[in-house]
C-alpha positions as CSV (number, residue, x, y, z in Angstrom):
1,M,0.0,0.0,0.0
2,T,1.4,3.3,-1.0
3,N,1.1,6.8,0.4
4,A,-0.1,8.0,-3.0
5,C,-3.2,5.8,-2.6
6,I,-5.8,7.2,-0.2
7,L,-8.1,4.2,-0.5
8,D,-6.9,0.7,-1.2
9,I,-9.4,-2.2,-1.2
10,R,-8.4,-5.8,-1.8
11,D,-10.3,-9.0,-2.2
12,L,-13.3,-7.6,-0.3
13,N,-16.3,-9.8,0.7
14,V,-19.1,-8.1,2.6
15,G,-22.4,-9.3,4.0
16,Y,-24.7,-12.2,2.8
17,R,-28.0,-12.3,1.0
18,R,-29.6,-15.7,0.5
19,G,-26.2,-17.3,1.2
20,A,-24.2,-15.3,-1.3
21,P,-21.9,-12.3,-0.5
22,I,-23.5,-8.9,-1.3
23,V,-20.0,-7.7,-2.3
24,E,-17.5,-10.3,-3.6
25,G,-13.8,-10.3,-4.5
26,L,-13.8,-6.5,-5.0
27,A,-10.5,-4.7,-5.4
28,L,-9.9,-1.0,-6.2
29,A,-7.5,1.8,-5.5
30,L,-8.2,5.5,-5.4
31,A,-5.2,7.9,-5.6
32,R,-4.8,10.9,-3.4
33,G,-6.9,13.8,-4.6
34,E,-9.0,11.7,-7.0
35,I,-12.8,11.4,-7.1
36,G,-14.1,7.9,-7.6
37,C,-17.6,6.8,-8.4
38,V,-19.3,3.4,-8.2
39,V,-22.4,3.0,-10.5
40,G,-24.7,0.1,-10.9
41,S,-28.4,-0.8,-10.8
42,S,-30.4,-1.2,-7.7
43,G,-29.2,-4.2,-5.4
44,C,-25.8,-4.4,-7.1
45,G,-24.0,-3.8,-3.7
46,K,-22.7,-0.3,-4.3
47,T,-24.3,1.1,-1.1
48,T,-23.0,-1.9,0.9
49,L,-19.6,-1.1,-0.3
50,L,-19.8,2.5,0.8
51,R,-21.1,1.5,4.2
52,A,-18.2,-1.1,4.5
53,I,-15.7,1.7,3.8
54,A,-17.4,3.9,6.4
55,G,-17.2,1.2,9.0
56,F,-21.0,0.5,9.4
57,I,-20.7,-3.1,8.1
58,T,-18.3,-5.7,9.1
59,V,-15.9,-7.1,6.5
60,E,-16.1,-10.9,6.0
61,R,-12.9,-11.1,3.9
62,G,-10.2,-8.9,2.5
63,T,-8.9,-5.5,3.6
64,I,-9.8,-1.8,3.4
65,A,-6.9,0.7,3.9
66,I,-7.4,4.5,4.2
67,D,-4.4,6.6,3.8
68,G,-2.1,3.6,4.2
69,D,-3.8,2.3,7.4
70,V,-5.8,-1.0,7.4
71,V,-9.2,0.0,9.0
72,A,-11.1,-3.2,8.2
73,G,-9.9,-6.8,7.7
74,A,-6.6,-8.6,8.7
75,G,-7.6,-8.4,12.3
76,A,-8.5,-4.7,12.2
77,N,-12.0,-3.1,12.7
78,V,-11.5,0.6,13.3
79,A,-14.6,2.4,14.5
80,P,-16.4,4.7,11.9
81,E,-15.6,7.9,13.9
82,R,-11.8,7.0,13.9
83,R,-11.4,6.4,10.2
84,G,-11.1,9.9,9.1
85,V,-14.1,9.8,6.6
86,G,-16.7,12.4,6.0
87,L,-20.3,11.4,5.0
88,V,-22.8,13.1,2.8
89,F,-26.2,11.3,2.8
90,Q,-28.9,11.0,0.2
91,D,-31.4,13.1,2.4
92,Y,-28.7,15.6,3.5
93,A,-29.4,14.9,7.3
94,L,-29.2,18.5,8.3
95,F,-30.3,19.5,11.8
96,P,-33.6,21.4,11.2
97,H,-33.4,23.3,14.5
98,L,-29.8,24.5,13.8
99,K,-28.8,27.4,11.5
100,V,-26.6,26.8,8.5
101,E,-23.5,27.9,10.3
102,Q,-24.3,25.7,13.3
103,N,-24.9,22.6,11.0
104,V,-21.4,23.2,9.5
105,A,-19.8,23.6,12.9
106,F,-21.3,20.4,14.2
107,G,-18.3,18.2,13.6
108,L,-15.8,20.8,14.9
109,R,-16.7,20.5,18.6
110,G,-13.1,19.9,19.6
111,A,-11.8,23.2,18.2
112,D,-11.7,26.5,20.0
113,A,-14.4,29.1,19.2
114,R,-12.1,31.3,17.0
115,A,-10.7,28.3,15.0
116,R,-14.3,26.9,14.6
117,A,-15.7,30.2,13.4
118,A,-12.8,30.6,10.9
119,R,-13.3,27.1,9.5
120,V,-17.0,27.5,9.2
121,N,-16.6,30.8,7.3
122,A,-14.1,29.1,5.0
123,M,-16.3,26.2,4.2
124,L,-19.4,28.4,3.5
125,E,-17.2,30.5,1.3
126,L,-16.0,27.4,-0.5
127,V,-19.6,26.2,-1.2
128,G,-20.8,29.7,-2.0
129,L,-23.3,30.1,0.9
130,R,-21.5,32.6,3.2
131,A,-24.7,34.8,2.9
132,A,-26.9,32.0,4.1
133,A,-25.0,31.4,7.4
134,G,-27.9,32.6,9.6
135,K,-30.7,30.7,7.8
136,Y,-32.3,27.5,8.7
137,P,-32.3,24.5,6.4
138,H,-36.0,24.8,5.5
139,E,-35.3,28.2,4.2
140,L,-33.0,26.9,1.6
141,S,-33.4,25.2,-1.8
142,G,-32.6,21.5,-2.2
143,G,-29.4,22.4,-4.0
144,Q,-28.4,24.7,-1.2
145,Q,-29.1,22.2,1.4
146,Q,-26.9,19.7,-0.3
147,R,-24.0,22.2,-0.4
148,V,-24.5,22.8,3.3
149,A,-24.3,19.0,3.9
150,L,-21.1,19.0,1.8
151,A,-19.6,21.9,3.8
152,R,-20.4,20.1,7.0
153,A,-18.7,16.9,5.8
154,L,-15.6,18.9,4.6
155,A,-15.3,21.0,7.8
156,P,-13.3,18.4,9.9
157,A,-10.9,18.0,6.8
158,P,-11.6,14.3,6.3
159,K,-9.1,12.0,4.7
160,L,-11.8,10.6,2.5
161,L,-15.4,11.8,1.7
162,L,-18.1,9.3,1.0
163,M,-21.3,10.3,-0.8
164,D,-24.4,8.1,-1.2
165,E,-26.6,9.1,-4.1
166,P,-26.0,12.8,-3.2
167,F,-28.2,14.3,-5.9
168,S,-31.1,11.8,-6.2
169,N,-33.6,14.1,-4.6
170,L,-33.0,16.9,-7.0
171,D,-34.4,17.6,-10.5
172,V,-32.3,16.6,-13.6
173,E,-31.2,20.2,-14.4
174,L,-30.1,20.9,-10.9
175,R,-28.3,17.6,-10.6
176,A,-26.2,18.4,-13.6
177,R,-25.3,21.8,-12.4
178,L,-24.5,20.8,-8.8
179,G,-22.5,17.9,-9.9
180,A,-20.2,20.2,-11.7
181,E,-20.0,22.5,-8.7
182,V,-19.3,19.6,-6.3
183,R,-16.5,18.4,-8.5
184,Q,-15.0,21.9,-8.4
185,I,-15.4,22.3,-4.7
186,L,-13.7,18.9,-4.0
187,K,-10.8,19.7,-6.3
188,E,-10.4,23.2,-4.8
189,S,-10.3,21.6,-1.3
190,A,-8.0,18.7,-2.5
191,T,-10.5,16.2,-1.0
192,S,-10.5,12.6,-2.1
193,A,-13.9,11.2,-2.5
194,I,-16.0,8.2,-3.3
195,L,-19.7,8.4,-4.3
196,V,-22.2,5.9,-5.4
197,T,-25.0,6.5,-7.9
198,H,-27.1,4.8,-10.4
199,D,-26.7,7.7,-12.9
200,Q,-23.8,7.2,-15.2
201,Q,-24.0,10.7,-16.5
202,E,-23.6,12.0,-13.0
203,A,-20.6,9.7,-12.5
204,F,-19.0,10.9,-15.7
205,A,-19.5,14.6,-14.8
206,I,-17.8,14.3,-11.4
207,A,-15.5,11.4,-11.2
208,D,-11.9,10.8,-12.3
209,R,-12.4,7.0,-11.9
210,V,-15.6,5.1,-12.3
211,G,-16.4,1.5,-11.3
212,V,-19.3,-0.5,-12.7
213,M,-20.8,-3.0,-10.2
214,H,-22.9,-5.9,-11.2
215,Q,-24.3,-8.6,-8.7
216,G,-21.7,-7.7,-6.1
217,R,-18.7,-7.7,-8.3
218,L,-16.8,-4.8,-9.8
219,E,-16.8,-5.3,-13.5
220,Q,-14.3,-2.5,-14.3
221,W,-12.6,0.4,-12.5
222,D,-11.3,2.9,-14.9
223,R,-11.3,6.4,-16.5
224,P,-14.8,7.3,-17.9
225,Y,-13.2,7.3,-21.4
226,E,-12.0,3.8,-21.1
227,L,-15.3,2.5,-19.8
228,Y,-17.1,4.1,-22.8
229,H,-14.6,3.2,-25.5
230,R,-12.8,0.2,-24.1
231,P,-15.4,-1.7,-21.9
232,A,-13.8,-4.8,-20.2
233,S,-16.9,-6.9,-20.4
234,R,-20.1,-7.2,-22.4
235,Y,-22.1,-6.1,-19.3
236,V,-20.0,-2.8,-19.0
237,A,-20.5,-2.3,-22.8
238,D,-24.2,-2.6,-22.4
239,F,-24.5,-0.7,-19.2
240,I,-22.5,2.4,-20.1
241,G,-23.8,4.7,-22.8
242,Q,-25.9,3.7,-25.7
243,G,-24.9,1.2,-28.4
244,V,-25.8,-1.9,-30.3
245,F,-24.1,-5.1,-31.0
246,L,-23.6,-6.3,-34.6
247,P,-22.4,-9.7,-35.7
248,A,-18.9,-9.7,-37.2
249,K,-16.6,-12.1,-39.0
250,V,-13.0,-12.3,-37.8
251,L,-10.5,-11.5,-40.7
252,N,-7.3,-11.6,-38.7
253,P,-6.2,-10.9,-35.1
254,R,-6.8,-7.2,-35.5
255,R,-9.5,-6.9,-38.0
256,V,-13.2,-7.8,-38.3
257,A,-15.9,-7.2,-40.9
258,I,-19.5,-6.1,-40.3
259,E,-22.2,-5.3,-42.9
260,L,-21.2,-1.7,-42.8
261,G,-17.5,-2.4,-43.5
262,E,-14.2,-3.5,-42.0
263,L,-13.0,-2.3,-38.7
264,S,-9.8,-2.6,-36.5
265,G,-10.5,-4.2,-33.2
266,D,-9.4,-6.4,-30.3
267,V,-10.4,-9.9,-31.2
268,P,-11.2,-12.1,-28.2
269,A,-9.3,-15.5,-27.9
270,P,-9.6,-18.0,-29.4
271,C,-10.6,-16.1,-32.5
272,G,-7.2,-14.8,-33.3
273,I,-6.3,-16.3,-36.6
274,G,-9.1,-15.3,-38.8
275,C,-12.0,-17.2,-40.1
276,D,-10.7,-17.4,-43.7
277,V,-7.5,-19.1,-42.4
278,C,-8.7,-21.4,-39.6
279,G,-11.9,-22.3,-41.3
280,K,-13.8,-22.3,-37.9
281,G,-16.2,-19.6,-39.1
282,C,-15.5,-17.6,-35.9
283,R,-18.4,-15.4,-34.8
284,V,-17.9,-12.3,-32.7
285,E,-20.0,-9.2,-32.1
286,V,-18.9,-5.5,-32.4
287,L,-20.2,-2.7,-30.1
288,L,-21.1,0.3,-32.2
289,R,-21.9,3.6,-30.4
290,P,-24.1,6.3,-31.9
291,D,-20.9,8.4,-32.7
292,D,-19.5,5.5,-34.7
293,V,-22.2,5.9,-37.4
294,V,-22.1,9.2,-39.3
295,H,-24.8,10.7,-41.5
296,D,-23.3,11.3,-45.0
297,D,-25.5,12.3,-47.9
298,A,-22.7,11.4,-50.3
299,S,-22.4,7.9,-49.0
300,P,-23.7,5.1,-51.2
301,M,-24.7,3.1,-48.1
302,T,-28.1,3.9,-46.8
303,A,-30.4,3.1,-43.9
304,Q,-34.0,3.7,-43.0
305,V,-34.9,6.0,-40.1
306,V,-37.3,4.1,-37.8
307,R,-37.1,6.2,-34.6
308,K,-35.5,9.5,-33.5
309,I,-34.9,11.3,-30.3
310,F,-34.5,15.1,-30.4
311,R,-31.9,16.3,-27.8
312,G,-31.5,20.0,-28.8
313,G,-28.2,20.1,-30.4
314,D,-28.6,16.7,-32.0
315,F,-30.8,13.7,-32.9
316,V,-30.2,10.1,-32.0
317,Y,-31.5,8.2,-34.9
318,T,-32.4,4.5,-34.8
319,L,-31.6,3.2,-38.4
320,K,-32.6,-0.1,-40.0
321,L,-30.0,-1.6,-42.2
322,D,-30.7,-3.7,-45.2
323,S,-30.3,-6.9,-43.1
324,G,-33.0,-5.7,-40.8
325,R,-30.7,-5.1,-37.9
326,E,-30.6,-1.6,-36.3
327,V,-27.9,0.8,-35.4
328,L,-27.8,4.2,-33.7
329,A,-26.4,7.3,-35.1
330,L,-25.8,10.8,-33.6
331,V,-26.8,13.4,-36.1
332,P,-26.7,17.3,-35.8
333,S,-30.2,18.6,-35.2
334,H,-30.4,20.6,-38.5
335,H,-30.6,17.2,-40.3
336,D,-34.2,16.6,-39.5
337,H,-35.2,13.4,-41.4
338,A,-38.7,11.9,-41.4
339,I,-39.5,8.5,-40.0
340,G,-39.3,6.0,-43.0
341,E,-36.8,8.2,-44.9
342,R,-33.5,6.5,-46.1
343,I,-30.3,8.5,-45.4
344,G,-26.7,8.1,-46.3
345,I,-24.4,6.7,-43.6
346,R,-20.8,5.6,-43.2
347,L,-18.7,4.2,-40.4
348,D,-16.4,6.6,-38.5
349,A,-14.8,4.2,-36.0
350,D,-11.1,3.9,-35.8
351,H,-11.1,1.2,-33.2
352,V,-13.9,-1.0,-31.8
353,I,-14.2,-3.6,-29.1
354,T,-15.4,-7.1,-30.0
355,F,-17.0,-9.7,-27.8
356,P,-17.8,-13.4,-28.1
357,A,-21.0,-13.8,-29.9
358,L,-24.2,-14.8,-28.1
359,E,-26.3,-17.5,-29.6
360,P,-28.1,-16.1,-32.7
361,S,-31.9,-15.8,-32.7
362,A,-33.8,-17.5,-35.3
363,S,-34.4,-14.2,-37.2
364,E,-30.7,-13.4,-37.5
365,R,-29.1,-13.7,-40.9
366,P,-25.5,-14.7,-41.4
367,L,-23.1,-12.2,-42.8
């Protein structure tokens, strides 16, 4: 364990549900000053993981180290209040009978009055709520209450901040804006943090590293870019972003063919020779994102518009290919084509990820 690593989790098993661990074999490392986020569907174990880091749940196997010190596992079980972590809850958990400045000062009871007041002022300045110091929580908006909760958690200068679905009670527009603000606040205060959420866009907006959990296991822990463009598993590929899988033929260890053309890609073993060479007829599937398919009026290849979603600056078109399969395309909003219209398309993917093919349905046609 290195001093550059603020959080180091190894081979973690936590809790049991119907005889199986809720979190199983999980490992991750968060560098000092980084913001990490764990995403996943309900029941995947992400909140259990956060509670284990905080010390509210006993570790069955493995270790959790914070700032180089083992706080759980290997004979250690440090009490939550001695782990040096700050907590921001889903419901903010502000004290309604205390003013904003009193809420922020709550975790500073060991400091003298002058130092406490200075720290409270600094935290309220950091979150942009100095003018609200004398107000009560019910006099604030939801976004302001969340920033008060953040200031209170940051006031004792925790080694690590833990946030559990911190924006789930806010509307979509406010969530996006507050997410960017929270990232800036954490970076300005040089605070390392882990949050859990089911919203991947929220994770991408805030985090330096994102982990995808599925049935208690961490499928991938990586930069958001890598999760989107280089998913480590089919589950991650399907969970992160939008996309479709198209059947492909392996040409060689670095190239595959789909009905839209040939692409460079990582071919999964054992399909590393090429179907034309080995004679196995190896089948794989290629993940295509909406930005991999470009609308091009000059292209001889066309597809039929079957659905479209307007997003202001662009459309996401669902296009039916000649084979009957469908792909997605991200198209600037001034290209407003009618349902049923055929439009020109071309591939614009330098590198794609391939996965072993699932069993074909009866309606699938071979390439």
